[in-house]
C-alpha positions as CSV (number, residue, x, y, z in Angstrom):
1,M,-75.2,-15.6,-9.9
2,S,-71.8,-15.1,-10.1
3,T,-69.5,-17.3,-8.1
4,Q,-68.0,-14.3,-6.3
5,T,-71.8,-13.0,-5.1
6,S,-72.2,-16.9,-4.0
7,D,-68.9,-17.0,-2.1
8,I,-70.0,-13.8,-0.1
9,F,-73.7,-15.5,1.2
10,E,-71.7,-18.5,2.1
11,R,-68.8,-16.7,4.0
12,L,-72.0,-14.3,5.7
13,S,-73.9,-17.4,6.2
14,D,-71.1,-19.0,8.8
15,Q,-71.0,-16.4,11.2
16,P,-74.9,-16.6,12.2
17,D,-74.0,-15.9,15.7
18,D,-71.2,-13.4,15.1
19,P,-72.5,-10.0,13.9
20,A,-69.1,-8.3,14.2
21,K,-67.2,-11.0,12.5
22,M,-70.2,-11.1,9.6
23,L,-69.9,-7.1,9.1
24,D,-66.5,-7.2,8.8
25,E,-66.6,-10.1,5.8
26,L,-69.4,-7.8,4.3
27,A,-67.1,-4.5,4.0
28,N,-64.1,-6.8,3.4
29,H,-66.1,-8.1,0.0
30,F,-66.9,-4.8,-1.0
31,R,-63.3,-3.3,-0.8
32,R,-62.1,-6.5,-2.6
33,Q,-65.1,-5.4,-5.5
34,R,-64.0,-1.8,-5.0
35,K,-67.6,-0.5,-4.7
36,P,-67.3,2.6,-2.4
37,L,-70.9,3.1,-1.9
38,E,-72.0,-0.7,-0.8
39,L,-68.5,-0.6,1.0
40,F,-70.1,2.8,2.9
41,E,-73.1,1.2,3.8
42,A,-71.5,-1.6,5.4
43,L,-69.2,0.7,7.4
44,K,-72.4,2.6,8.4
45,M,-73.7,-1.1,9.6
46,Q,-70.4,-2.3,11.1
47,L,-70.2,0.8,13.4
48,R,-74.4,1.1,14.0
49,Q,-73.6,-2.5,15.6
50,R,-70.5,-1.3,17.7
51,L,-72.8,1.0,18.9
52,G,-75.3,-0.9,20.1
53,L,-77.1,0.8,17.5
54,P,-79.7,-1.3,15.1
55,V,-77.6,-2.2,12.0
56,V,-80.2,0.1,9.4
57,Q,-81.2,3.1,11.4
58,P,-85.4,3.1,11.6
59,E,-86.7,6.2,10.1
60,S,-88.2,7.5,14.2
61,E,-85.5,6.6,15.6
62,S,-85.2,8.8,18.7
63,T,-81.9,11.1,19.3
64,S,-79.1,8.6,21.1
65,A,-76.8,9.6,24.0
66,E,-74.5,13.0,23.9
67,E,-71.4,9.9,23.7
68,V,-73.1,7.6,21.3
69,D,-73.6,10.7,18.6
70,R,-70.1,11.1,19.1
71,H,-68.5,7.8,18.3
72,L,-71.4,7.7,15.5
73,E,-70.4,11.4,13.9
74,S,-66.2,10.1,14.1
75,G,-67.1,6.9,12.3
76,L,-68.7,8.2,9.9
77,L,-66.1,10.5,9.0
78,A,-63.8,7.7,8.9
79,A,-66.2,5.8,6.2
80,C,-66.3,9.2,4.3
81,D,-62.6,9.1,4.3
82,E,-61.7,5.7,3.0
83,V,-65.4,5.5,0.4
84,G,-63.7,9.1,-1.2
85,T,-60.4,7.6,-1.3
86,M,-61.5,4.6,-3.0
87,M,-63.2,6.6,-5.4
88,L,-61.0,9.1,-6.3
89,Q,-58.1,6.1,-6.7
90,D,-60.6,5.1,-9.2
91,G,-61.1,8.1,-11.0
92,R,-64.7,8.6,-9.7
93,V,-63.2,12.7,-9.2
94,R,-66.8,14.3,-8.4
95,E,-68.0,11.5,-6.3
96,G,-65.3,10.8,-4.6
97,W,-64.5,14.4,-3.3
98,M,-68.1,15.2,-2.0
99,Y,-66.9,11.9,0.5
100,L,-63.5,13.7,1.2
101,R,-65.1,16.3,2.0
102,P,-66.6,16.9,5.2
103,T,-63.5,14.9,6.6
104,G,-61.2,18.1,5.5
105,R,-58.6,15.8,4.3
106,T,-58.0,19.0,1.2
107,E,-54.8,17.8,0.8
108,Q,-54.9,14.0,0.8
109,A,-57.8,14.9,-2.2
110,A,-54.8,16.8,-3.6
111,R,-52.4,14.0,-3.8
112,L,-55.2,11.4,-5.0
113,I,-56.1,13.9,-7.7
114,A,-52.3,14.4,-8.7
115,N,-51.8,10.6,-9.4
116,L,-54.6,10.8,-11.9
117,T,-54.2,11.5,-15.8
118,V,-56.1,14.0,-17.3
119,T,-58.3,13.6,-20.0
120,D,-61.0,14.4,-22.1
121,D,-63.5,12.9,-20.3
122,N,-62.1,14.1,-16.4
123,A,-60.4,17.3,-17.2
124,D,-64.5,19.2,-16.3
125,E,-64.3,17.3,-12.8
126,I,-60.9,17.4,-12.0
127,V,-61.4,21.7,-12.8
128,E,-64.3,21.7,-10.9
129,V,-62.8,20.3,-7.5
130,L,-59.3,21.5,-7.7
131,L,-59.9,25.1,-8.7
132,H,-63.9,25.7,-8.0
133,E,-64.1,23.6,-4.6
134,G,-60.3,24.9,-3.5
135,V,-58.7,21.3,-2.9
136,D,-55.5,22.4,-5.6
137,V,-56.5,25.9,-6.8
138,A,-52.5,26.6,-8.6
139,R,-52.9,22.3,-10.2
140,G,-56.8,23.3,-11.3
141,F,-55.6,26.5,-12.8
142,Q,-52.8,25.5,-15.1
143,I,-55.2,22.5,-16.4
144,V,-57.7,25.7,-17.6
145,L,-54.4,27.0,-19.3
146,D,-52.4,24.0,-20.6
147,R,-56.3,22.8,-22.3
148,Q,-58.0,26.0,-22.8
149,G,-55.4,28.6,-23.6
150,T,-54.7,32.3,-22.4
151,C,-58.0,33.8,-22.9
152,N,-60.2,30.9,-21.1
153,S,-58.1,31.1,-18.3
154,I,-58.1,35.2,-18.3
155,T,-61.7,34.5,-18.2
156,T,-61.5,31.9,-15.0
157,Y,-59.5,34.4,-13.2
158,D,-62.0,36.9,-13.8
159,Q,-65.3,35.1,-13.0
160,Y,-63.9,32.1,-10.3
161,V,-60.2,33.3,-8.8
162,G,-60.8,36.5,-8.0
163,A,-63.3,36.6,-5.8
164,M,-61.1,33.6,-3.7
165,P,-59.0,34.1,-0.8
166,K,-55.5,36.2,-1.5
167,Q,-53.5,32.7,-1.5
168,A,-55.4,31.1,-4.6
169,R,-55.0,34.8,-6.6
170,K,-51.7,34.8,-5.9
171,Q,-51.0,30.7,-7.2
172,A,-53.4,32.0,-10.7
173,A,-52.0,35.2,-11.0
174,A,-48.2,33.9,-11.4
175,I,-49.4,31.1,-13.0
176,L,-50.6,33.5,-15.6
177,L,-48.0,36.1,-15.3
178,N,-44.7,33.2,-15.8
179,H,-47.0,31.6,-19.0
180,L,-47.4,35.0,-20.8
181,Y,-43.7,36.8,-19.9
182,E,-42.2,33.3,-21.3
183,E,-44.6,33.7,-24.8
184,L,-43.9,37.4,-25.1
185,C,-40.5,36.7,-24.7
186,E,-40.3,33.7,-27.5
187,A,-42.4,36.6,-29.7
188,V,-40.0,39.3,-28.9
189,R,-36.9,37.3,-29.6
190,A,-38.2,35.4,-32.7
191,D,-39.0,39.3,-34.2
192,I,-35.7,40.2,-33.3
193,A,-33.8,37.7,-34.7
194,H,-36.0,38.1,-38.3
195,R,-34.9,41.8,-38.1
196,E,-31.1,41.7,-37.1
197,A,-28.6,39.5,-34.8
198,P,-30.5,37.5,-32.9
199,A,-30.6,38.7,-28.9
200,A,-28.8,37.0,-26.6
201,A,-30.1,33.8,-24.6
202,D,-30.3,35.4,-21.0
203,D,-31.7,38.8,-22.2
204,T,-35.0,39.3,-20.2
205,L,-37.7,41.3,-21.9
206,F,-36.6,44.6,-20.4
207,Q,-33.4,44.1,-21.9
208,M,-34.6,43.1,-25.2
209,I,-36.9,45.9,-26.0
210,E,-35.6,49.1,-23.7
211,N,-32.9,50.3,-27.1
212,R,-35.5,48.9,-30.1
213,S,-37.9,51.2,-30.3
214,H,-38.3,49.5,-34.1
215,L,-39.9,46.7,-32.6
216,F,-43.4,48.9,-32.1
217,E,-43.4,50.9,-35.4
218,G,-46.2,51.0,-36.9
219,G,-48.3,50.0,-34.1
220,S,-46.7,46.4,-34.0
221,Y,-47.6,43.8,-30.9
222,H,-46.4,40.1,-30.5
223,L,-49.2,39.0,-28.3
224,D,-52.5,39.9,-27.6
225,T,-52.6,43.4,-25.7
226,S,-55.7,42.6,-24.1
227,H,-54.0,39.6,-22.2
228,L,-51.2,41.6,-21.6
229,A,-53.2,44.2,-19.8
230,S,-55.5,41.5,-17.6
231,V,-52.3,40.1,-16.8
232,V,-50.4,43.4,-15.4
233,R,-53.9,43.7,-13.3
234,F,-54.1,40.4,-11.9
235,A,-50.4,40.8,-11.1
236,R,-51.1,43.2,-8.3
237,V,-52.0,40.6,-5.8
238,L,-48.0,38.7,-6.4
239,T,-45.4,39.6,-4.0
240,D,-42.0,37.2,-5.0
241,P,-39.5,39.7,-6.1
242,E,-39.1,37.7,-9.7
243,H,-43.0,38.1,-10.6
244,I,-42.7,42.1,-9.7
245,R,-39.7,42.3,-11.6
246,K,-41.4,40.4,-14.1
247,A,-44.6,42.5,-14.0
248,W,-43.1,45.6,-14.1
249,E,-41.2,44.5,-17.3
250,L,-44.7,43.8,-19.3
251,T,-45.3,47.4,-18.2
252,Q,-42.5,48.4,-20.4
253,Y,-43.5,46.4,-22.6
254,G,-47.2,48.0,-22.8
255,R,-45.7,51.2,-22.8
256,R,-43.8,51.5,-26.1
257,L,-47.2,49.7,-27.6
258,S,-49.4,51.9,-30.1
259,H,-51.6,54.2,-28.1
260,Q,-54.4,53.2,-29.4
261,L,-53.2,49.4,-28.1
262,Q,-53.5,51.2,-24.9
263,Y,-57.1,50.7,-23.2
264,P,-57.2,53.0,-19.8
265,G,-57.9,51.3,-16.7
266,E,-59.7,52.5,-13.4
267,E,-58.5,54.7,-11.0
268,P,-56.0,54.5,-9.5
269,F,-54.9,53.0,-12.9
270,V,-56.2,55.5,-15.4
271,D,-53.5,55.6,-17.4
272,F,-52.9,51.9,-17.3
273,Y,-49.2,51.5,-17.9
274,P,-47.3,54.2,-16.7
275,S,-49.3,54.0,-13.3
276,H,-48.8,50.1,-13.1
277,A,-44.6,50.7,-14.4
278,S,-44.5,53.0,-10.6
279,F,-46.8,50.9,-8.6
280,F,-44.7,47.7,-9.3
281,G,-41.4,50.3,-9.6
282,I,-42.5,51.2,-5.9
283,L,-42.2,47.4,-4.8
284,L,-38.5,46.9,-6.8
285,G,-37.5,50.1,-4.7
286,K,-37.6,52.2,-8.0
287,S,-38.4,55.9,-7.8
288,V,-40.6,55.1,-4.7
289,D,-41.1,58.3,-2.7
290,S,-41.8,60.6,-6.6
291,S,-43.9,57.1,-7.6
292,L,-46.0,57.2,-3.7
293,T,-46.8,61.1,-4.2
294,I,-49.0,59.9,-7.5
295,F,-50.9,57.7,-5.3
296,Q,-51.4,59.7,-2.0
297,R,-52.7,62.6,-4.5
298,K,-55.4,59.6,-6.0
299,A,-56.1,58.2,-2.9
300,R,-57.0,62.0,-1.3
301,A,-58.2,63.3,-4.0
302,V,-61.0,60.5,-5.4
303,N,-64.3,60.3,-5.3
304,V,-65.7,57.5,-3.3
305,A,-69.1,57.7,-4.7
306,E,-67.7,57.4,-8.6
307,H,-64.2,55.5,-8.0
308,G,-64.9,53.7,-4.9
309,T,-62.4,52.8,-2.2
310,E,-59.4,51.3,-4.4
311,P,-57.4,54.1,-4.8
312,I,-57.5,54.0,-1.0
313,E,-56.5,50.4,-0.5
314,V,-54.3,50.9,-3.4
315,Y,-52.2,53.2,-1.5
316,V,-52.6,51.9,1.9
317,D,-51.4,48.6,0.7
318,L,-48.2,50.0,-0.9
319,L,-47.3,51.6,2.4
320,E,-47.7,48.4,4.1
321,R,-46.0,46.3,1.4
322,I,-42.7,48.6,1.4
323,G,-42.1,48.0,5.3
324,R,-44.3,51.4,6.5
325,A,-47.4,49.7,8.5
326,D,-47.4,52.5,10.9
327,E,-48.3,55.2,8.2
328,A,-50.7,52.6,6.6
329,L,-52.5,52.5,9.3
330,N,-52.8,56.0,10.0
331,V,-53.8,56.8,6.6
332,A,-56.2,53.9,6.3
333,I,-58.2,55.4,9.3
334,E,-57.9,58.8,8.1
335,L,-59.2,58.0,4.6
336,V,-61.5,55.5,5.0
337,P,-65.3,57.3,4.2
338,D,-68.0,57.9,7.7
339,E,-70.2,55.8,4.9
340,V,-68.1,52.9,5.3
341,P,-69.3,50.2,8.0
342,S,-66.4,50.0,10.3
343,A,-66.9,46.1,10.3
344,R,-65.5,46.0,6.7
345,V,-62.4,48.1,7.7
346,T,-61.5,46.7,11.0
347,P,-59.6,43.5,10.0
348,L,-57.4,45.5,7.6
349,L,-56.4,47.9,10.7
350,L,-55.9,45.1,13.0
351,E,-53.8,43.5,10.3
352,L,-51.4,46.8,10.1
353,A,-51.5,47.4,13.9
354,G,-50.2,44.5,14.8
355,K,-47.3,44.7,11.9
356,A,-46.8,48.5,13.1
357,G,-47.1,46.6,17.2
358,N,-49.4,50.1,17.5
359,F,-53.6,49.3,18.5
360,Q,-53.9,52.7,19.7
361,P,-55.3,54.2,16.6
362,V,-57.4,51.1,16.2
363,L,-59.1,51.5,19.6
364,E,-59.9,54.9,19.0
365,Y,-60.9,54.6,15.5
366,C,-63.7,51.6,17.0
367,K,-64.5,53.7,20.0
368,R,-65.2,56.4,17.9
369,K,-67.2,54.3,15.6
370,S,-69.2,52.6,18.5
371,D,-67.7,49.4,17.7
372,P,-67.7,47.3,20.6
373,L,-66.3,43.9,18.9
374,G,-63.6,45.9,17.3
375,Y,-62.6,47.6,20.1
376,A,-62.4,44.2,22.0
377,A,-60.6,42.4,19.5
378,A,-57.5,45.0,19.2
379,Q,-57.8,45.1,22.9
380,A,-57.1,41.8,23.2
381,M,-54.4,41.4,20.6
382,A,-53.0,44.2,21.5
383,H,-52.3,42.3,25.1
384,T,-51.8,38.7,23.9
385,P,-48.0,38.1,23.8
């Protein structure tokens, strides 16, 4: 038995008539020893002693009074907070998050993990918690990109991030876009310097390729074209003007590739790069009306059974993003197929109605679809200051 271990028994035995002090001593011992699992049990014992409960929960313990249960829950969350924090500080990422998760302190977990050095031993755990558990999607995705490369990060986006909330998708898509844009610029710049006088240091990708068709002769390309297509597709979720500009420039590069390297997409982006060029161009204020007409025609002509509702959703999204929320609302109500349950559509309609300042179309839609829940939500939002 070590000296430290024997000392704790002496200190505990010195408090025979004061259980509170004895349990304080026990908890402090495990804090000094940095033994989080044992500390958690000690904190539970402290809590139960303060609430007048047996320090060790019996199997047959009956339900406590409501007030006691509230204090018990609050105290256990505090214990989870302290123990989870200690574990994360010590690099026990998966276990630490298991304790911190019930507290809801996601930002605390993100800060603690940010202090850890990513290594071969802990990278998988850190990515699991940051990315898959949603603690810090941007940093988790950046780690995947840095350590596993573009191909695996694209796969990760498609398999996991694509099903996450929009903000998480935007963070990951922006990281991929910036990475691939810089990689492509570097490759194009090197190709130009090899062939002729170097491009200006501040030239954008579009400026470098605009009048240099020879860069694409003979089916030439400068990076994996499947990566290019994936990043352009992911970029549709982005809203920052600088990101939109970069995405549009990638479409201009893609349009110059050999047709054998331009793979078709899905409606309304079957003609992949030209359609995406129009999409991002609209958001940049380029040929707005003529380009919108393309997406309008596809939205109205789409066979929903064959292509789904994506063409309609893209057209509505474009209208809303260029400040035409009222028109987007009316188009969504007009074009949404009858077989689509109103519960799937109403959240979008309410969002558009709030931006348009007009809930009447939603009220009428919900009445027509026999949707009292949606009607009540629209009514409440319409009369909320």
